C-alpha positions in Angstrom: 43.1 126.8 136.0 46.5 128.4 136.6 47.6 125.3 138.5 46.5 123.0 135.6 48.4 125.1 133.0 51.6 125.0 135.1 51.3 121.2 135.5 50.9 120.8 131.7 53.9 122.9 131.0 56.0 121.0 133.4 55.0 117.6 131.9 55.7 118.9 128.4 59.1 120.1 129.5 60.0 116.7 131.0 59.1 114.9 127.8 61.3 117.0 125.5 65.0 117.1 126.2 67.2 119.8 124.8 69.9 118.8 122.3 73.4 118.8 123.7 76.0 120.4 121.5 79.7 119.5 121.7 81.4 122.4 120.0 84.9 123.8 120.9 84.2 127.1 122.7 80.8 127.5 121.1 82.3 127.8 117.6 81.3 125.8 114.5 83.5 122.9 113.6 85.5 123.3 110.4 84.9 120.5 107.9 87.6 120.0 105.2 89.8 122.9 106.0 92.0 122.3 103.0 89.9 120.5 100.4 91.1 119.2 97.0 90.5 121.7 94.3 91.4 122.1 90.5 94.8 123.4 89.4 96.8 121.3 91.8 99.5 118.7 91.1 100.7 116.0 93.5 100.0 112.4 94.5 96.7 110.6 94.9 97.4 107.9 97.5 95.2 105.0 98.7 95.5 103.7 102.2 93.9 101.6 104.9 90.4 102.9 105.9 90.4 105.0 109.0 94.2 105.6 108.9 94.2 108.7 106.6 96.0 110.9 109.0 98.8 108.4 109.7 99.1 107.7 106.0 99.4 111.3 105.1 102.3 111.8 107.6 104.0 108.7 106.2 103.5 109.9 102.7 105.0 113.3 103.3 108.1 111.8 105.0 108.6 109.3 102.1 108.2 111.9 99.4 110.6 114.2 101.2 113.3 111.6 101.3 112.9 110.4 97.7 112.7 114.0 96.5 116.0 114.8 98.3 117.6 111.7 96.9 116.6 112.6 93.3 117.9 116.2 93.7 121.1 115.1 95.3 121.7 112.5 92.7 121.3 114.9 89.8 123.6 117.5 91.5 126.3 114.9 92.1 126.1 113.6 88.5 126.5 117.1 87.2 129.5 117.9 89.4 131.4 114.7 88.5 134.3 115.6 86.2 136.9 113.2 84.8 140.4 113.6 86.2 142.8 115.5 83.9 145.9 113.6 85.0 146.2 109.8 85.3 146.3 108.5 88.8 148.9 105.8 88.1 152.4 107.2 87.7 155.5 105.5 86.4 158.4 105.6 88.9 161.9 105.7 87.6 164.9 104.7 89.8 168.0 106.8 89.1 170.3 105.3 91.6 171.6 102.6 89.3 174.0 103.4 86.5 172.2 103.0 83.2 175.4 103.7 81.1 176.8 100.2 81.7 177.9 98.1 78.8 175.5 95.5 77.4 178.2 92.9 77.2 178.6 92.5 81.0 176.2 90.1 82.7 173.3 91.6 84.7 174.6 90.3 88.1 177.9 92.1 87.7 176.1 95.3 86.7 173.9 95.1 89.8 176.9 94.5 92.2 178.8 97.5 90.8 175.9 99.8 91.1 175.2 98.6 94.6 178.8 99.4 95.7 178.6 102.8 94.1 175.3 103.5 95.9 177.0 102.5 99.3 179.9 104.9 98.7 177.5 107.7 97.9 175.6 107.1 101.1 178.8 107.2 103.3 179.8 110.5 101.8 176.3 112.0 102.4 176.4 110.8 106.1 179.8 112.4 106.6 178.6 115.7 105.2 175.5 115.6 107.4 177.5 114.9 110.6 179.8 117.9 109.9 176.7 120.1 109.5 175.3 118.9 112.8 178.5 119.7 114.6 178.6 123.2 113.2 175.0 123.8 114.3 175.7 122.6 117.8 178.7 124.9 118.2 176.6 127.9 117.0 173.8 127.1 119.5 176.3 126.9 122.4 177.7 130.3 121.5 174.2 131.9 121.3 173.2 130.4 124.7 176.3 131.9 126.4 175.6 135.3 124.8 172.0 135.2 126.2 173.2 134.3 129.7 175.5 137.3 129.9 172.8 139.7 128.8 170.0 141.0 131.0 166.6 139.1 130.8 164.2 140.7 128.4 161.2 142.6 129.8 157.7 141.1 129.6 155.5 142.5 126.9 151.7 142.5 126.6 150.5 140.2 123.8 148.4 142.8 122.1 148.6 141.2 118.7 147.6 137.8 119.9 144.7 139.3 121.9 143.5 141.0 118.7 143.7 137.8 116.8 141.8 135.9 119.5 139.1 138.6 119.5 138.8 138.3 115.7 138.3 134.5 116.0 135.7 134.9 118.7 133.9 137.6 116.6 133.9 135.4 113.6 132.5 132.4 115.6 129.7 134.7 117.0 128.9 135.9 113.5 128.7 132.3 112.2 126.4 131.3 115.1 124.1 134.3 114.3 124.0 133.3 110.6 123.1 129.7 111.5 120.3 130.9 113.8 118.9 133.0 111.0 119.0 130.0 108.7 117.2 127.8 111.3 114.5 130.5 111.7 114.0 130.8 108.0 113.5 127.0 107.8 111.0 127.0 110.6 109.1 129.8 108.9 109.0 127.7 105.7 107.7 124.7 107.7 105.0 126.8 109.3 103.8 128.3 106.1 101.9 125.8 104.0 102.6 127.7 100.8 106.3 127.2 101.1 106.4 123.5 101.9 107.2 121.0 99.1 104.4 118.6 100.2 101.1 119.4 101.9 98.2 117.1 102.6 94.7 118.0 101.3 91.3 116.5 102.1 90.3 114.2 99.2 86.7 113.8 100.6 86.8 110.0 100.2 87.5 107.3 102.8 90.8 105.4 102.4 92.2 108.1 100.0 94.5 111.0 100.6 96.0 113.7 98.4 99.5 115.2 98.8 99.9 118.5 97.1 103.3 119.3 95.6 104.7 122.8 95.2 106.8 122.3 92.1 109.6 124.8 91.3 111.6 125.4 88.1 114.2 122.7 87.5 112.8 120.2 90.1 111.5 116.7 89.4 107.8 116.3 89.0 105.3 113.9 90.6 105.7 111.3 87.8 109.5 111.2 88.2 109.3 111.0 92.0 106.7 108.2 92.0 108.6 106.2 89.4 111.9 106.5 91.3 110.1 105.5 94.5 108.6 102.3 93.0 111.9 101.3 91.3 113.8 101.6 94.6 111.0 99.7 96.4 111.2 96.9 93.8 115.0 96.8 94.1 115.3 96.8 97.9 112.1 95.1 99.0 112.2 97.0 102.3 109.0 98.0 104.1 108.6 101.7 103.7 105.2 102.3 105.3 102.5 100.7 107.3 99.3 102.3 105.9 100.1 103.4 102.3 98.9 101.2 99.4 99.1 102.9 96.0 101.0 106.1 95.1 99.7 107.6 91.8 101.2 110.8 90.4 98.7 113.6 89.5 99.9 116.1 86.9 96.5 117.8 86.1 93.4 118.4 88.2 90.1 119.8 87.0 86.4 119.5 87.4 84.9 116.2 86.4 83.2 117.0 83.1 84.1 116.1 79.5 84.7 119.7 78.4 87.0 120.5 81.4 89.0 117.2 81.0 89.7 117.8 77.3 90.9 121.4 78.0 93.1 120.4 80.9 94.7 117.4 79.2 95.9 119.1 76.0 99.3 120.4 77.3 100.0 117.1 79.2 99.3 115.0 76.1 101.5 117.3 74.0 104.3 116.8 76.5 104.1 113.0 76.7 102.9 112.1 73.2 104.6 114.4 70.6 103.7 114.0 67.0 107.3 114.2 65.8 108.4 110.8 67.2 109.5 108.2 64.7 108.4 105.3 67.0 104.9 105.9 68.3 104.0 105.0 71.9 101.5 102.4 72.9 99.1 103.7 75.6 96.1 102.6 77.7 93.6 104.6 79.8 92.7 103.5 83.3 89.6 105.0 84.9 88.4 104.9 88.5 85.7 106.9 90.2 84.9 107.4 93.9 81.9 109.1 95.5 80.6 110.0 92.0 77.9 108.0 90.1 76.9 110.7 87.6 79.9 110.2 85.2 79.8 107.7 82.3 83.0 105.6 82.4 83.2 104.9 78.6 82.6 108.5 77.7 85.5 109.7 79.8 87.8 106.9 78.4 86.9 107.8 74.8 87.5 111.5 75.4 90.9 110.9 76.8 91.9 108.4 74.1 90.7 110.8 71.3 92.9 113.6 72.7 96.1 111.5 71.9 97.4 112.3 68.4 97.2 109.8 65.5 100.7 108.1 65.3 100.2 106.7 68.9 98.0 103.7 69.3 96.0 102.0 72.0 97.4 98.8 73.5 95.7 97.4 76.6 98.0 94.3 76.9 101.5 95.9 76.8 101.3 99.7 76.9 104.4 101.9 77.1 102.5 104.6 79.0 99.3 104.5 81.0 97.0 107.5 81.4 95.4 107.2 84.8 92.1 109.1 85.4 90.9 109.2 89.0 87.7 110.9 90.0 86.9 111.8 93.6 83.6 113.5 94.1 83.6 116.5 91.6 87.4 116.6 91.0 89.2 114.7 88.1 92.9 113.9 88.5 95.0 112.8 85.5 98.6 111.4 85.4 100.7 109.5 82.9 102.9 106.6 84.1 105.5 104.3 82.6 105.7 100.6 83.5 102.5 100.6 85.4 101.9 96.8 85.3 105.6 95.9 85.7 105.7 97.8 89.0 102.7 96.1 90.5 100.3 99.0 89.6 102.4 101.3 91.8 101.4 99.5 95.0 104.1 99.9 97.7 102.8 97.0 99.8 102.9 94.5 96.9 106.3 95.6 95.8 107.8 95.3 99.3 106.0 92.0 100.3 108.0 88.8 100.4 105.3 86.7 98.7 105.7 88.4 95.4 
């Protein structure tokens, strides 16, 4: 009986294989270490499927360059000041005699002034030659006096050494200061909270989100995206390999009608003030990914109703487009100008030669 039980247990062990686990150092794998969450602003970017990591690196580099160009352009425009004095100056020649009579012909006046100018030059040359002769005699007398005297004793250049030491000390201090600046920049790059642009997990294939840490006085996501598309349309140079559309996100909240109406109010008041004499035409663009529970028309109506009365809806030629993007349970809203004119903010279409 014991032998039969052992044989049965061996057969059962052979039939069932243990599951192999591939975990780094027996630790659970982190999924979505930095997920997209409400209260964030940045850029919602579509890219080629399976190239999210490369697209996020490209997007951060592009946004950094265009952000620096915008900031440098504003600073240079503020620093430009009109010159107080005119650059072109009127030169007056005082060599010629202006007190000549008007009855004489102009050629005779020029000849007389020319001869007078030559006479003045000869007198000046004679005076300079006399001065040079006097200087030469003085130098000869000084050299003879130095030869008769004893040679001077050599002195230590204490003052020059002190000056050189001061220069070396200043250079060392500058090097230390530069090293501290480099260390501070490296710390900022290492800390995600201090970077301007950081990638977040959108939770959808072919989509990435770049978070922006906006500071006071700096351009926002809408300005950066608009400037990027304008420069791409003007230059027609390929800027990336994997990025498709770059949409600015100014508000993020949970995907529900109540949350959207609350979050949109300050953004609508900023872009659609009621005091304008010429009202804006606007359109609402809605797209949802990995979310089938939301009603498309309800969201569009809630966003359109939040815009005040003087502004009107125009789907054919809107001045501003309100973009509503939903990824899983997060809703992202941004307001863009010239959406259709700039190829729906698609970098690949703007830089392609076929357009």
